[in-house]
N, C-alpha and C positions, 0 to 999 in steps of 0.2 A: 488278623488271621495268623495262626501259628506257622512258623517256618519249619522247614525240613523237607527231605526228599519225599516224593510221592510213594506211598506204600499201599499194598493191598493184602488183606488177609481174608481167606474164605474158610469157614468152619461149619461143622455140623455138630449138634448136640441133641440129647434126648431131654424132653421136658420132664421134670420131677412132678408127678401128680397131674391132675387134669387142669388145663388152662382154659377157662371159659373165654368166650368172645370179648367180654368186657375187660378181662385181664390182658388179653392180647392187645386190645385197643390202648390200654394204659401204657403197656410196654412200648408200643409203637410211638405214641405221642411223646413220652419221655425221651425216647431215643432220638426222635426227630429234633426235639428242642436241644438236647445236649450235643448232638452231632453237628448241628448248625453252628453252635458256639465254637466248636473245635475244628471246623472246616472239614468234617468227615462226611462222606457220602456213602451210599451203599444200598443194599437190598436185604430184606428179611422175608423169608418164606417159612411157613409153618404148616406142616401137613402130617397127619397120623402121629402126632406127638413128637415130631422131629423138627428142629430149627435148622435152617440153612441160612447163613448170613455172610454177606460180603461187606467188608469195611475198607474204604479207600480214603486216604488223606495223608497228612504229614506223619512220618514214621513214628515220632514220639507220641502223637495223639492216638494212633491206631494201637500201638503197644500198650499204652496206658488203659485204653478201653478194653483191650483183650484181657488185661490183668483183672479188671473189675468184673468182666463176664465170667472169667474162670472162678471167681469167688462167689458168684451169684448162685444161691441155693436152688434156683429154679432150673438149673442146667445140670446134667450128668453126662458122662461119656463124651466129653468135648474132644473132637478130633479136628486138628487143623489140616485142611485139604491143600491149601496153597498159601504161601506167605512170602512176600518179597517186594522189591522195588518194581515199579511200573512207570512207563512214560506218560500214560494218559489214564484218566478215569473212565470207567465203563458206565458208571451211574452218576454222572455229573448233574443231572436234573434236580436231584432232591437229596436232602440230608438223610433220608431213609425212605426208600421205596418199599412198601409192604404189599405183598400179594397174599390175600387170604385164600384158604383152601377152596372156598366156593368159587373163586375166580380162576382156578387152574383148569386147563383143558384136560380131557381124558389122557391125552398123550403126555402132557406135562406131569400129571399125577403118576403115570406109569414110569416116566423117566426119573422122577423124584424118588419113587419107591425103589427102583433099581439102584440108584446112587446110594440111598440109605442102606440097602442090603449089602452093597459092596463095601461100604465104610464099616459096617458092623462086622463083616467077615474078615476084613483086613485093615484094622485100625492103624497099623504101623505104616501102611503104604497102599495106595490104590493101584489096581491093575492098569496097565497101559491101555490106551484107547478108550478110556472111560467116557470121554466127551464132556468133561466139566466145562470147558470153555464154550463149547457149542450150547450146552444147556443154559449157562448164564447169559450168553449173548441174546437169547430169545427174550429175556427179561429186560436187558439193557435198552432195548428199543421200545419197550412198553411205556405208556404215559404214567408218571408217578402219581401216587395217591395223594 
């Protein structure tokens, strides 16, 4: 297992083109396998053409993964919402917890849309009280895929 301080990065990005369910499944399976090898855990949400991903693990591994994601041509408008050292993992159950759009509740879809709109309107910084921690906490308790 790689060493290093525990680090979390949360980002949103826009998908380039249309991603079909089969492609999302391939992305998920590859991420789950690669993350397992690097001791990275996290969450991936995809709704209305927008990715929200949480990556947790050794700082060097998360940084390296973010560099690969930034170069991935399937992403545009990548905005880091949060990045820094953490004491504990929120998504310790799985190398990659994936929530498909069809499994989001109406309230979760609304919250995701509002977060996405806030990020698009202010990519340099989010308004206070956005509730990112509360939004993510709801998924941390969910059973991993």
